[in-house]
C-alpha positions in Angstrom: 15.9 117.2 22.9 17.4 120.6 23.5 18.6 123.0 20.9 22.3 124.0 21.0 22.7 127.8 20.8 24.6 128.9 17.7 25.0 125.4 16.2 21.6 123.6 16.2 18.0 124.8 16.1 15.0 122.6 15.8 11.5 123.9 15.1 8.7 121.3 15.4 5.4 121.4 13.6 3.1 118.6 14.9 0.8 119.1 11.9 3.5 118.0 9.5 5.1 114.6 8.9 8.0 116.1 6.8 11.4 117.2 8.0 13.9 119.6 6.5 17.5 119.2 7.6 19.6 122.2 6.5 23.4 122.5 6.9 24.3 126.1 7.0 27.5 127.6 5.7 28.7 130.8 7.5 25.5 132.6 8.2 23.9 132.5 11.6 21.3 129.9 12.4 18.8 132.7 13.0 19.3 133.9 9.5 19.0 130.4 8.1 15.7 129.9 9.9 14.4 133.1 8.4 15.0 131.8 4.9 12.5 128.9 5.6 10.0 131.0 7.6 7.2 130.2 5.2 7.8 126.5 5.3 5.4 124.8 7.8 7.3 121.6 8.0 9.6 120.5 10.8 13.0 122.1 10.5 16.4 121.2 11.8 19.1 123.8 11.0 22.8 123.3 11.9 26.0 125.3 11.7 29.7 124.5 11.8 31.4 127.6 13.2 34.9 126.2 12.7 34.2 125.4 9.0 35.4 121.8 9.1 32.6 120.7 6.7 30.9 119.2 9.8 33.8 116.7 10.3 35.5 118.4 13.3 34.3 119.1 16.8 31.3 121.4 17.1 31.1 122.8 20.7 28.3 121.5 22.7 27.1 119.2 19.9 29.6 116.6 18.7 33.3 115.7 18.6 33.4 114.4 15.0 31.2 113.4 12.1 30.3 110.0 13.6 28.9 111.6 16.8 27.1 114.2 14.7 25.4 111.4 12.7 24.2 110.0 16.0 22.7 113.4 17.0 21.0 113.6 13.6 19.6 110.1 14.0 17.9 111.1 17.3 16.2 114.0 15.5 15.3 112.2 12.3 14.3 108.8 13.7 10.6 109.6 14.2 10.2 110.7 10.5 9.8 108.3 7.6 13.1 108.6 5.6 11.2 109.3 2.4 9.7 112.4 4.1 13.1 113.9 4.9 14.9 116.5 2.7 18.5 117.3 3.5 20.0 120.4 2.0 23.1 122.7 2.3 25.5 124.8 0.3 29.2 125.1 0.1 30.7 123.3 3.2 27.1 122.5 4.0 26.7 121.0 0.6 29.3 118.4 1.5 27.5 117.7 4.7 24.1 117.4 3.0 25.6 114.7 0.7 27.5 112.9 3.4 24.8 112.8 6.1 21.9 112.6 3.7 23.3 109.4 2.2 24.2 108.0 5.6 20.6 108.6 6.8 19.0 107.3 3.6 16.7 110.2 3.3 14.2 110.9 0.5 16.0 113.8 -1.2 19.3 115.7 -1.1 19.7 119.2 -2.5 23.3 120.4 -2.5 24.6 123.6 -4.1 28.3 124.1 -4.8 29.2 120.9 -2.9 32.6 119.5 -2.4 32.7 115.8 -3.1 36.5 115.6 -2.7 38.2 117.3 0.3 41.9 118.2 0.4 43.4 120.8 2.8 45.0 122.7 -0.1 41.9 122.9 -2.2 39.7 126.1 -2.0 36.6 126.0 0.2 37.8 122.7 1.9 38.6 122.5 5.6 42.3 122.9 6.3 42.6 119.5 8.0 42.5 115.9 6.9 39.0 114.3 7.3 37.8 110.7 7.7 35.4 110.9 4.7 37.4 112.9 2.1 35.8 111.3 -1.0 32.1 111.2 -1.3 31.8 109.8 -4.9 31.7 106.2 -3.6 29.3 107.1 -0.8 26.9 108.9 -3.1 27.1 106.0 -5.6 26.3 103.5 -2.9 23.4 105.5 -1.4 19.9 104.0 -0.8 17.7 103.6 -3.9 15.1 106.0 -2.5 17.5 108.9 -2.1 17.3 111.4 -4.9 20.3 113.8 -5.3 20.4 117.2 -6.9 23.6 119.2 -7.2 23.5 122.9 -8.3 26.8 124.5 -9.2 28.3 127.4 -11.1 30.1 126.8 -14.4 32.4 129.8 -14.0 34.5 128.4 -11.2 36.9 125.6 -12.2 37.1 124.1 -8.7 33.3 123.6 -8.8 33.6 121.9 -12.2 36.4 119.8 -10.7 34.1 118.7 -7.9 30.9 118.2 -10.0 32.1 116.6 -13.2 33.0 113.1 -11.8 29.5 112.9 -10.3 28.2 112.8 -13.9 29.2 109.1 -13.8 27.0 108.4 -10.8 23.6 107.1 -11.7 20.6 109.1 -10.5 22.5 112.3 -9.6 20.7 115.3 -11.2 23.0 118.0 -12.4 22.0 121.7 -12.4 24.9 123.7 -13.9 24.2 127.4 -13.8 25.6 129.5 -16.7 27.2 132.8 -15.6 27.4 131.6 -12.0 30.6 131.7 -9.9 31.0 129.6 -6.7 28.3 131.4 -4.7 25.1 129.8 -6.1 22.9 131.7 -3.6 24.3 135.0 -4.6 23.6 134.1 -8.2 20.0 133.2 -7.3 19.7 136.5 -5.4 20.9 138.6 -8.3 18.3 137.0 -10.5 15.6 137.7 -7.9 14.9 133.9 -7.3 16.5 133.2 -4.0 13.2 133.0 -2.1 11.7 130.7 -4.7 14.8 128.5 -4.5 14.4 128.1 -0.7 10.7 127.4 -1.1 11.7 124.7 -3.7 14.2 123.2 -1.2 11.6 122.9 1.5 9.1 121.4 -0.9 6.7 124.4 -1.1 6.9 124.8 -4.9 8.6 123.8 -8.1 11.5 125.8 -9.4 12.0 126.9 -13.0 15.5 127.2 -14.3 17.2 127.5 -17.6 19.0 124.3 -18.5 22.6 124.8 -19.6 24.4 122.2 -21.6 28.1 122.3 -20.6 30.5 121.7 -23.5 31.9 118.2 -23.5 34.8 118.6 -21.1 37.8 116.4 -20.6 37.5 115.6 -16.9 41.1 114.5 -16.8 42.3 117.9 -18.0 40.1 119.8 -15.4 41.4 117.4 -12.7 45.0 117.9 -13.7 44.7 121.7 -13.9 43.1 122.0 -10.4 45.3 119.6 -8.6 48.5 120.8 -10.2 47.6 124.5 -9.5 46.5 124.1 -5.8 48.2 121.0 -4.6 51.3 120.4 -6.6 52.1 124.0 -7.5 53.1 122.9 -11.0 52.0 125.8 -13.3 53.6 124.2 -16.4 51.3 121.3 -16.0 48.3 123.6 -15.6 49.2 125.3 -18.9 49.8 121.9 -20.6 46.3 120.8 -19.5 44.3 123.9 -20.4 46.0 125.8 -23.2 45.1 123.3 -25.9 41.4 123.4 -25.0 40.7 126.9 -23.7 39.6 128.3 -27.1 37.4 125.2 -27.7 35.7 125.2 -24.3 35.2 129.0 -24.2 34.5 128.8 -20.5 35.4 131.7 -18.2 36.5 129.3 -15.6 39.1 127.7 -17.9 40.4 131.0 -19.2 40.8 132.3 -15.6 42.6 129.2 -14.3 45.0 129.3 -17.3 45.6 133.1 -16.7 46.3 132.4 -13.0 49.0 129.9 -13.9 50.6 132.3 -16.3 50.4 135.1 -13.6 52.1 132.9 -11.0 54.8 132.1 -13.6 55.4 135.9 -14.2 54.1 135.8 -17.8 52.0 138.9 -17.5 51.1 139.4 -21.1 49.7 135.9 -21.4 48.0 136.2 -18.1 46.3 139.5 -19.1 45.1 138.0 -22.3 43.5 135.1 -20.5 41.9 137.3 -17.9 40.4 139.4 -20.6 39.0 136.3 -22.4 37.6 135.1 -19.1 35.7 138.5 -18.7 34.4 138.3 -22.2 33.1 134.8 -21.6 31.5 135.9 -18.3 31.4 139.5 -17.2 30.5 138.4 -13.7 33.9 136.7 -13.2 35.0 139.1 -10.4 38.2 137.0 -9.8 39.2 137.6 -13.4 38.5 141.4 -13.1 40.7 141.4 -9.9 43.6 139.6 -11.5 43.4 141.7 -14.6 43.7 144.7 -12.4 46.9 143.2 -10.9 48.4 142.8 -14.3 47.6 146.5 -15.1 49.1 147.5 -11.7 52.3 145.5 -12.6 52.8 147.5 -15.8 51.9 150.8 -14.1 48.6 151.3 -15.9 47.0 152.6 -12.7 43.8 154.1 -14.1 43.0 150.8 -15.9 43.9 148.9 -12.7 41.5 151.1 -10.7 38.7 150.3 -13.2 39.3 146.6 -12.9 39.4 146.5 -9.1 36.2 148.6 -9.0 34.5 146.1 -11.4 35.7 143.2 -9.3 34.0 144.8 -6.3 30.8 145.5 -8.2 30.5 141.9 -9.4 31.6 140.3 -6.2 28.8 138.7 -4.1 30.4 139.9 -0.8 32.9 142.6 0.3 36.5 141.7 0.1 39.2 143.5 2.0 41.9 142.5 -0.6 39.9 143.9 -3.5 39.4 147.2 -1.7 43.0 147.4 -0.7 44.2 147.0 -4.3 41.7 149.6 -5.4 43.1 152.0 -2.8 46.6 151.3 -4.0 45.7 152.1 -7.6 44.1 155.3 -6.4 47.1 156.3 -4.4 49.5 155.7 -7.3 47.3 158.2 -9.3 47.6 160.8 -6.6 44.0 160.4 -5.4 45.1 160.5 -1.8 41.8 161.3 0.0 39.9 158.7 -2.1 42.6 156.1 -1.5 42.6 156.8 2.2 38.9 156.2 2.4 39.2 153.0 0.4 41.9 151.6 2.6 40.0 152.5 5.8 37.0 150.7 4.4 39.2 147.6 3.7 40.4 147.6 7.3 36.7 147.8 8.5 35.8 144.6 6.7 36.1 141.2 8.5 39.7 140.4 9.0 40.8 143.7 7.4 43.8 143.7 5.1 47.3 144.1 6.7 48.8 145.8 3.6 46.3 148.7 4.0 48.2 149.8 7.1 51.3 150.2 5.0 49.5 152.0 2.2 47.9 154.4 4.7 51.3 155.2 6.1 52.4 156.2 2.6 49.3 158.3 2.1 49.6 160.1 5.4 53.3 160.7 4.7 52.5 162.2 1.4 49.9 164.5 3.1 52.4 165.6 5.7 50.7 163.9 8.6 53.8 162.3 10.0 52.4 161.1 13.3 49.6 159.3 11.5 52.1 157.8 9.0 54.2 156.6 11.9 51.3 155.0 13.7 50.2 153.2 10.5 53.7 151.8 9.8 54.0 150.7 13.4 50.7 148.9 13.2 51.8 147.2 10.0 55.0 146.1 11.6 53.1 144.8 14.6 51.1 142.6 12.3 54.0 141.8 10.0 57.2 141.7 12.2 59.2 140.8 9.1 58.2 144.0 7.2 61.6 145.6 6.7 60.0 148.4 4.5 57.9 149.5 7.5 60.8 149.4 9.9 62.9 151.6 7.5 60.1 154.2 7.2 59.5 154.2 11.0 63.2 155.0 11.6 63.1 157.8 9.0 59.9 159.3 10.4 61.0 159.2 14.0 64.1 161.3 13.0 62.0 163.7 11.0 59.4 164.2 13.8 62.1 164.8 16.4 63.8 167.4 14.2 60.4 169.2 13.6 59.6 169.2 17.3 63.0 170.6 18.2 62.5 173.4 15.7 59.0 174.1 17.0 60.3 174.2 20.6 63.0 176.7 19.7 60.6 178.9 17.9 57.8 178.9 20.5 57.7 181.8 22.9 55.2 182.2 25.7 53.9 185.8 25.2 51.1 186.2 27.7 49.9 184.5 30.9 46.8 182.3 30.3 43.6 184.0 31.4 42.6 181.9 34.4 40.2 183.1 37.1 40.3 181.6 40.6 37.1 182.3 42.6 37.2 181.2 46.2 33.8 180.9 47.8 34.5 179.1 51.1 37.3 177.2 52.9 36.5 173.8 51.5 39.4 171.7 50.3 37.8 171.2 47.0 37.8 173.1 43.7 35.9 172.8 40.4 37.8 173.6 37.2 35.3 174.9 34.6 36.6 174.7 31.1 35.5 176.2 27.8 32.2 177.9 28.2 32.9 178.9 31.7 33.3 182.7 31.1 29.6 183.2 30.3 27.8 179.9 30.9 28.9 179.4 34.5 28.7 183.0 35.7 27.7 182.9 39.4 28.9 179.4 40.0 28.7 179.0 43.8 31.5 176.6 44.5 35.3 177.2 44.8 36.1 177.3 41.1 38.8 178.0 38.6 37.6 179.2 35.2 39.8 178.5 32.2 38.8 179.8 28.8 40.2 177.8 25.9 39.6 175.8 22.8 41.4 172.4 22.4 43.9 173.4 25.2 46.8 172.3 23.1 48.6 175.6 23.7 50.6 176.6 26.8 50.0 173.2 28.5 53.1 173.5 30.7 52.2 177.0 32.0 48.5 176.1 32.6 49.5 172.9 34.5 51.9 174.8 36.6 49.2 177.4 37.5 46.8 174.7 38.5 49.5 172.9 40.6 50.1 176.1 42.5 46.5 176.3 43.7 46.3 172.6 44.6 49.5 173.1 46.8 48.6 176.5 48.3 45.1 175.4 49.4 45.9 171.8 50.3 43.1 170.6 48.1 41.9 167.0 48.4 39.3 166.9 45.6 39.5 168.5 42.2 36.5 168.4 39.9 37.0 169.1 36.2 34.0 169.9 34.0 34.5 169.9 30.3 32.1 170.0 27.4 32.7 169.1 23.8 36.2 170.1 22.6 37.2 171.5 26.0 37.2 167.9 27.3 40.6 167.6 25.7 41.8 170.1 28.3 40.1 168.0 31.0 42.0 164.9 29.9 45.4 166.7 29.6 45.2 168.4 33.0 43.7 165.5 34.9 46.3 163.1 33.6 49.2 165.4 34.4 47.9 166.6 37.8 46.9 163.1 39.0 50.5 162.0 38.6 51.8 165.0 40.4 49.3 164.7 43.2 48.6 161.0 43.8 46.7 161.7 47.1 44.2 164.1 45.5 41.0 162.7 43.9 40.2 164.0 40.4 36.7 163.7 39.2 36.3 164.4 35.4 32.8 165.2 34.1 32.9 165.2 30.3 29.8 166.3 28.4 29.8 165.2 24.7 33.5 164.6 24.8 35.9 164.3 21.9 37.8 161.6 23.6 40.6 161.5 21.0 42.1 163.8 18.4 43.5 160.9 16.4 42.2 161.5 12.9 42.2 157.8 12.1 39.4 157.2 14.5 37.1 159.7 12.8 38.1 158.3 9.4 37.4 154.7 10.3 34.0 155.6 11.8 33.1 157.9 8.9 32.4 160.8 11.3 34.2 163.6 9.4 31.2 165.4 8.1 29.8 165.9 11.6 32.9 167.5 13.1 33.4 171.1 14.3 35.5 173.2 12.0 38.0 173.9 14.8 38.9 170.2 14.9 39.5 170.2 11.1 41.7 173.2 11.8 43.8 171.2 14.3 44.4 168.5 11.7 45.3 171.0 9.0 47.9 172.5 11.3 50.6 169.8 10.8 52.9 171.2 13.5 50.2 171.2 16.2 48.7 167.9 15.2 52.1 166.2 14.9 53.0 167.3 18.4 52.8 165.0 21.3 50.1 167.2 22.8 47.5 166.1 20.3 47.9 162.5 21.4 48.3 163.5 25.0 44.7 164.8 25.1 43.2 161.3 24.9 40.9 160.0 27.5 42.6 156.6 27.6 45.4 158.2 29.5 43.1 158.7 32.4 42.6 154.9 32.8 46.1 154.6 34.0 45.6 156.5 37.3 43.9 155.2 40.4 42.9 158.6 41.6 40.8 159.6 38.6 37.2 158.9 37.9 35.7 159.7 34.5 32.0 160.3 33.9 31.1 160.4 30.2 27.7 162.0 29.5 26.7 162.1 25.8 23.7 162.2 23.4 22.9 158.6 22.5 21.2 159.5 19.2 23.5 162.1 17.8 25.0 161.4 14.4 28.2 163.1 15.3 29.9 160.1 16.9 29.7 161.0 20.5 28.6 157.5 21.4 31.4 155.9 19.5 33.9 158.4 21.1 32.6 157.5 24.6 32.6 153.8 24.1 36.3 153.8 23.2 36.7 153.7 27.0 34.8 150.4 27.5 36.8 148.1 29.7 38.3 150.8 32.0 37.1 150.4 35.6 37.2 154.0 36.5 34.8 155.1 33.7 31.0 155.6 34.0 28.9 155.9 30.8 25.7 158.0 30.9 23.9 158.1 27.5 21.1 160.7 27.3 18.2 159.9 24.9 18.7 163.0 22.8 20.3 164.1 19.5 21.6 167.5 20.4 25.4 167.7 20.8 25.5 170.5 23.5 23.9 168.8 26.5 25.4 170.7 29.4 23.3 173.9 29.2 20.0 172.3 30.5 21.8 171.3 33.7 22.7 174.9 34.4 20.0 177.2 32.8 16.2 176.8 32.8 15.0 176.1 29.3 12.2 178.1 27.7 10.0 176.7 24.9 11.4 177.9 21.6 14.5 179.3 23.2 17.6 179.3 21.0 20.7 177.9 22.4 24.1 176.9 20.9 23.4 173.3 19.9 26.8 172.8 18.2 29.9 174.8 17.5 28.6 178.2 16.2 25.1 176.8 15.5 22.4 178.5 17.5 18.8 177.4 17.2 15.9 175.9 19.3 16.2 172.3 20.6 14.5 169.6 18.6 11.0 168.9 20.1 12.0 165.5 21.4 15.1 166.9 23.1 13.2 169.9 24.6 10.6 167.4 26.0 13.3 165.3 27.6 15.3 168.2 29.2 12.2 170.2 30.3 10.9 167.0 31.8 14.1 166.7 33.9 13.9 170.3 34.9 10.3 170.1 36.0 10.6 167.1 38.2 9.5 167.8 41.8 11.3 164.9 43.4 14.8 165.7 42.3 16.8 168.6 40.9 19.1 167.7 38.0 21.8 170.4 38.0 25.6 170.6 38.2 25.6 171.2 42.0 23.8 167.9 42.6 26.1 166.2 40.1 29.2 167.4 42.1 27.9 167.0 45.6 26.3 163.5 45.3 27.5 162.1 42.1 26.4 158.5 42.6 22.8 159.4 43.6 22.6 162.0 40.7 23.6 159.3 38.1 21.3 156.7 39.5 18.4 159.1 39.4 19.3 160.3 35.9 19.5 156.7 34.6 16.1 155.9 36.2 14.6 159.1 34.6 16.0 158.1 31.2 14.3 154.7 31.5 11.0 156.3 32.6 11.2 158.7 29.6 11.7 155.8 27.1 9.0 153.7 28.8 6.5 156.6 28.5 7.3 157.2 24.9 6.9 153.5 24.2 9.7 153.6 21.7 13.1 155.2 21.0 12.9 159.0 20.4 14.8 158.7 17.1 
């Protein structure tokens, strides 16, 4: 029998006659296997990527629960039923009960299981299922099948699921005080998760502190949950829970009552209930979050920030919604940079949070970054086409940006011709444009060349482009090479994009060393690269008129992907902390791009392809930073320079690009193979 990648893994141990069947929740099967690594029994671990509680189709495995039962039967048939343990949590807890009873195994361990499935209940699949009620199935199970259910007492839905099972003979209840829905997170916080998994697989016993739930009226809990989630009748929820909340003193009950009040718009009552829920269980992150919403509603922004921060602290996993509300509370207090970082973090989490795009637009607008604000509102509108507030702000910003650009255009005066040197060496119909360091680094360059000294090349773009166009026409050039390094690559992107459109029959080869492939500040924020950036880029961002101009967005490497007569070679330090790799890989998926990572950390990687390195020699390794290369980087570059079979310099890069890159990639592999490990 073959394992099914991503959904089923079987590990046999011929020395054991016992089998563990584990239904995973959302973690990978590889991770689930690691949890049972110490267990030397046979193990069968399954996943349901579509989260149907193992009722729906699982690609490559089964079409429905009945077919899955047949698959399980094939794996379990050679084991004595009493030697099989079936376990699972959350949606896997339902599966453990359903399939464990069907197979008549010796033991079932389910944590936070759903006995009753309904598409509108939390944690349940959003589809009708054949076996939606397990109470009768569990009650009718084989006499040899022991059942244990572990569940938190601070989540009213878990109580709703578990309490009816108290009437089923032989079901062992393990309620956990102070535990929300995530039983495993609770075990982990107490430092007992490994012991719990060892207990599941039969390696050891498990000590736990019994907790006697107060005598609960199951009909009230049932009414509250079904009226809140299914029937949307908040008056019925209040009628069920308000008379007993002070008696039960359960965080789950206070929170559920507060949620009904909140949905009814009764904020004072809701806030009181959420506070009582927190007093009853400080770990109730849902109560912290909703208490923060009530503070936000009455404009108590500092208190709201504290509540959202507490919700994040107590939550077992990151939540984009909680971070988004935290960022909103921070923005409303004027903590713009902090709020921006919080919203960017919310967007980095799985699924992101659409509202954060709108909030970022407000933040950027308050900071005077109008283009960033416009981009954020536009993204929000793309994701929420009915967002009238975003459309209104987009219209206002476009007018304001157009007015600003007109004022700038009227005020701008071109005072001096850019300093550009054209050096003709021979009659070849090819020229190499050397950007940035050209004035001193490439002195003596023996090819037809144009040397342009500049910074980010956002000034005098029109004049510079006209100057370059004149030379292409005058000398009937067929090939234009452009070499940029670091920030001067922005000029390479601007000029290549414009010239390639003017001269569609000319081939443009762009060689970008450690390129800043975009000036869009959001990219650096989202990838948390700000502390590794050159001061000159920060200066661009601080100059609102320059950064708000179209030129800043024009100098983006993605523009080059639109032209058939451009090839882009990106060479970058693979182990740098400055984001060069992330900046290069933005171009993945574009056919005219070649990626050449070098196994070094130093930002300035072009010098060794032009000057011979001396041991201990100081070079400019970053903007304004002069010092010797790190030992690993010196060993790599000096190794390239000392090779007798090939010369790695700019001339070979230009004259035979494909062979140069092939030899460089081979040399990189040899270097790593010789080290026996990554250099950093």
